[in-house]
Each structure stands twice: as C-alpha cells, then as structure tokens.
MIMIGU-256923 format. One record per residue: x, z, y of N, C-alpha, C in turn; residue in one letter. Coordinates in steps of 0.2 Angstrom, whole numbers, padded with zeros to 4 digits, always signed. Atoms other than C-alpha are relative to their C-alpha. Example, Ala and Ser with C-alpha at 12.3 -4.5 7.8 and 13.67 -1.06 7.14 Angstrom:
BEGIN
+0004+0000-0006+0062+0039-0022+0004+0000+0006a-0004-0001-0006+0068+0036-0005-0004+0003+0005s
//
This chain:
BEGIN
-0005-0005+0001-0599+0537+0564+0006-0003-0005x-0004+0003+0004-0591+0527+0550+0005-0005+0004x-0004+0005-0004-0586+0513+0562+0005+0003+0005x-0004-0003-0005-0579+0524+0576+0006+0003-0004x-0005-0004+0004-0569+0534+0563+0005-0006-0003x-0004+0006+0002-0562+0517+0556+0004-0003+0006x-0003+0002-0006-0558+0511+0574+0006+0005+0002x-0005-0005-0001-0549+0527+0577+0006+0000-0004x-0005+0001+0005-0539+0526+0561+0004-0006+0001x-0004+0006-0001-0534+0508+0564+0004+0000+0007x-0004-0001-0006-0528+0512+0582+0006+0004-0001x-0006-0005+0001-0518+0527+0577+0005-0003-0005x-0005+0003+0005-0510+0517+0562+0004-0005+0004x-0003+0005-0004-0506+0503+0574+0005+0003+0005x-0005-0003-0005-0498+0515+0587+0006+0003-0004x-0005-0002+0005-0488+0523+0572+0005-0005-0002x-0005+0006+0002-0481+0506+0567+0004-0002+0006x-0004+0002-0006-0476+0502+0585+0005+0005+0002x-0005-0005-0003-0467+0518+0588+0007-0001-0003x-0007+0001+0003-0453+0514+0576+0000-0007-0003x-0001+0007+0002-0447+0496+0574+0002-0001-0008x-0002+0000+0007-0441+0500+0556-0007-0001-0004x+0007+0001+0003-0460+0501+0551-0003-0007+0001x+0003+0007+0000-0467+0485+0546-0007+0000-0003x+0006+0001+0003-0485+0481+0543-0005-0003+0005x+0005+0003-0004-0501+0474+0549-0007+0004-0001x+0006-0004+0001-0517+0483+0552-0006-0005+0001x+0006+0003+0000-0534+0475+0548-0006+0005+0001x+0006-0004+0000-0550+0482+0553-0006-0004-0001x+0007+0004+0001-0567+0476+0546-0005+0005-0003x+0005-0004+0003-0583+0484+0542-0004-0003-0005x+0004+0002+0005-0595+0483+0528-0006-0003+0002x+0006+0003-0002-0609+0471+0530-0006+0004-0002x+0006-0003+0002-0626+0479+0530-0006-0004+0000x+0006+0004+0002-0641+0471+0522-0006+0005+0000x+0006-0005-0001-0658+0479+0527-0005-0003-0004x+0006+0002+0004-0672+0477+0514-0005+0005+0002x+0006-0004-0002-0689+0484+0519-0004+0001-0006x+0004-0001+0006-0698+0492+0504-0004+0006+0003x+0005-0006-0002-0713+0503+0510+0003+0003+0006x-0003-0002-0006-0705+0504+0527+0006+0004+0000x-0006-0004+0000-0689+0512+0521+0006-0005+0000x-0005+0005-0001-0673+0503+0526+0006+0002-0005x-0005-0002+0005-0660+0503+0512+0006-0005+0002x-0006+0004-0002-0642+0498+0516+0004-0003-0006x-0004+0004+0006-0630+0487+0506+0003+0005-0004x-0003-0005+0004-0621+0503+0500-0005+0003-0005x+0005-0003+0005-0637+0509+0491-0003-0006-0004x+0003+0005+0004-0641+0492+0484+0005-0005-0003x-0005+0004+0004-0629+0478+0481+0007+0001+0002x-0007-0002-0001-0613+0484+0489+0003-0006+0005x-0002+0005-0005-0607+0475+0505+0008-0001-0001x-0008+0000+0001-0588+0478+0500+0001-0006-0005x-0001+0006+0005-0591+0465+0485+0000-0006+0004x+0000+0006-0004-0595+0452+0498+0007-0001+0004x-0007+0000-0004-0579+0456+0508+0005-0002-0005x-0005+0002+0005-0569+0455+0492+0000-0008-0002x+0002+0007+0002-0577+0438+0487+0002-0005+0006x-0001+0004-0006-0574+0432+0505+0008+0000+0001x-0007+0000+0000-0555+0436+0503+0003+0005+0005x-0002-0005-0005-0554+0450+0516+0006+0004-0003x-0005-0004+0003-0543+0460+0504+0006-0003-0002x-0006+0003+0002-0530+0447+0500+0006+0002+0004x-0006-0003-0004-0513+0454+0505-0001+0007+0002x+0001-0007-0003-0520+0471+0508+0003+0005-0006x-0003-0005+0005-0509+0485+0500-0003+0007+0000x+0003-0007+0000-0518+0500+0506-0007-0001+0004x+0007+0000-0004-0537+0502+0511-0002+0007+0001x+0002-0007-0002-0543+0517+0520-0008+0000+0002x+0007+0000-0002-0561+0522+0522-0002+0007+0001x+0003-0006-0002-0571+0536+0530-0007+0000-0001x+0007+0000+0000-0588+0542+0527-0002+0007+0002x+0002-0007-0002-0597+0556+0536-0004+0004-0006x+0003-0005+0006-0603+0571+0525-0002+0006+0004x+0002-0007-0002-0611+0588+0527+0006+0005-0002x-0005-0005+0002-0595+0595+0519+0007-0002+0003x-0007+0002-0003-0577+0596+0525+0004-0001-0006x-0005+0002+0006-0563+0589+0514+0002-0007+0000x-0003+0007+0001-0552+0575+0511-0002-0004-0006x+0002+0003+0007-0557+0572+0493-0006+0003-0002x+0006-0002+0002-0575+0574+0490-0002-0004-0006x+0003+0004+0006-0584+0569+0474-0005-0005+0002x+0005+0005-0002-0594+0554+0475-0004-0002-0007x+0004+0002+0006-0608+0548+0463-0002-0007+0001x+0001+0007+0000-0610+0530+0458-0007-0001-0001x+0007+0002+0001-0627+0521+0458+0000-0005-0006x+0002+0005+0005-0633+0513+0442-0007-0001-0001x+0007+0001+0000-0650+0505+0443-0002-0002-0007x+0003+0003+0006-0662+0500+0429-0007-0001+0002x+0007+0002-0001-0679+0492+0429-0003+0002-0007x+0004-0002+0006-0692+0499+0417-0007-0003+0001x+0006+0002-0001-0708+0490+0414-0005+0002-0006x+0005-0003+0005-0724+0497+0405-0005-0006-0001x+0006+0005+0001-0737+0485+0397-0006+0004-0003x+0006-0003+0002-0755+0490+0394-0005-0005-0002x+0006+0005+0001-0772+0482+0392-0005+0002+0005x+0005+0000-0006-0783+0479+0407-0007+0002-0003x+0007-0001+0002-0801+0486+0406-0003+0002+0007x+0004-0002-0006-0814+0490+0419-0001+0008-0001x-0001-0008+0000-0812+0509+0423-0007+0003-0001x+0006-0003+0000-0831+0512+0425-0005-0003-0006x+0005+0003+0005-0839+0500+0412+0003+0002-0007x-0003-0001+0006-0827+0502+0397+0007+0002+0000x-0007-0002+0000-0811+0512+0400+0003+0001-0006x-0003-0001+0007-0809+0515+0382+0003-0006-0003x-0003+0006+0003-0805+0497+0379+0007-0001+0003x-0006+0001-0003-0790+0499+0390+0006+0004-0002x-0006-0004+0001-0772+0505+0388+0004+0000+0007x-0002-0001-0007-0766+0512+0405+0007+0000+0000x-0008+0000+0000-0748+0507+0408+0002+0004+0006x-0002-0005-0005-0748+0517+0424+0000+0007-0002x-0001-0007+0003-0752+0533+0415+0006+0001-0004x-0006-0001+0004-0738+0530+0403+0006+0000+0005x-0006+0000-0005-0726+0526+0418+0000+0007+0003x+0000-0006-0003-0732+0542+0427+0003+0006-0005x-0002-0005+0005-0729+0553+0411+0007-0001-0001x-0007+0001+0001-0712+0545+0409+0004+0003+0006x-0003-0002-0006-0708+0548+0427+0001+0007+0001x+0000-0007-0001-0713+0566+0427+0004+0003-0006x-0004-0003+0006-0704+0569+0410+0007+0000+0002x-0007+0001-0003-0688+0562+0418+0002+0005+0005x-0001-0005-0005-0690+0573+0433+0000+0007-0002x+0000-0006+0003-0693+0588+0422+0007+0002-0003x-0006-0001+0003-0676+0585+0415+0006+0002+0005x-0005-0001-0006-0667+0587+0432+0003+0007-0001x-0003-0007+0001-0665+0606+0429+0005+0001-0005x-0005-0001+0005-0654+0603+0414+0006-0005+0002x-0005+0005-0002-0643+0590+0423+0006+0004+0004x-0005-0003-0004-0626+0596+0429+0000-0002+0007x+0000+0001-0007-0623+0597+0448+0002-0007+0002x-0003+0007-0002-0614+0580+0449-0005-0005-0002x+0005+0005+0002-0629+0571+0441-0006-0001+0004x+0006+0001-0003-0643+0563+0450-0005-0005-0003x+0005+0005+0003-0659+0555+0444-0006-0001+0006x+0005+0002-0004-0671+0546+0456-0004-0006-0002x+0004+0005+0002-0685+0534+0454-0004-0003+0005x+0005+0003-0004-0696+0522+0463-0005-0004-0004x+0006+0004+0004-0713+0515+0457-0001-0006+0005x+0002+0006-0004-0714+0497+0464-0007-0002+0000x+0007+0002+0001-0731+0493+0457-0003+0004-0005x+0004-0005+0004-0744+0504+0450-0007-0003-0001x+0007+0003+0001-0759+0492+0448-0002-0002+0007x+0002+0003-0006-0769+0483+0461-0007+0002+0002x+0007-0002-0001-0787+0489+0460-0001+0007-0003x+0001-0007+0002-0793+0507+0459-0005+0000-0006x+0005+0000+0005-0807+0502+0447+0002-0003-0006x-0003+0003+0006-0796+0494+0434+0005+0004-0003x-0006-0003+0004-0785+0501+0420+0006-0005+0001x-0006+0005-0002-0768+0494+0426+0003-0002-0007x-0003+0003+0006-0761+0482+0414+0008+0001+0000x-0007-0001-0001-0743+0483+0421+0002+0004+0006x
//
C-alpha cells in the first residue's frame, strides 16, 4: 500500500509539472529498504528496528531534495495523524544460579526479578496518556527449567 501510494503520488506530481512549462522540478521515487529480522518467528521491518530512511540519507538519496512526501496506511482517516516514536532500551537482571530442586534458597532468581519488573511496568499502562505506549520483549529467561536463572 505504501509503495503504490508513493508511485501514484510520483506520477501525479510528474504530470502536474509537465502540464505547465513554467513549473520546474524533478520527481524522485524511492522506497525505504526493509530489513527482516526473525526473532521467535516474528518479522520486524526496518521501520520498527533501525530505520531504513537513515540508510537512504547516508547513501545520499536526499541530496538536492527540497520536499519529501510519504504516505502510510492507517485505520484512521486524515492528512495529519499523530505518530509515536520508538525508543528502545535494554535491561539486564543478574542473579545467582542454583539448582532448583537441591538448594533453591542458594539462588537469586534474575528471571523472577525481570517478570516482576515487566508486570509492574505493564500495570502502569492504565495511567499513561493515550499517546504513550510501552511494550516489552523478553529475549532470554534462562536455559534450564531445573535451574534458578542467573541472567
């Protein structure tokens, strides 16, 4: 949808420029590169991770560009819709490994601390204003079911 909307806008702008010889300009059409990462079989696009437009800027695609137009499909109608930026952070919990059935009292469970922190942040969502979002992913929660997770 994004690509066909961009193509339509580029063709319409080109036709508008050609209608009147007093209008001068060049139309460039290029798309954002998509990098797919597979994490637990979920595909994440460049938009949600590193930002493909940064690669285009670094490659010089925007040199000499005075106006840049972009379209993005949405469930809402409107020309100017609010957007939410993505800011990531990594959090690591450290504990002390122990065998869960022999001496669990010797361990400090990093996964329990992580889950409690995750749930507490989730409980705060009801107090966030509608333009705020909080999401999380647990990338590693231990390796063995019979061990107190160290990290």
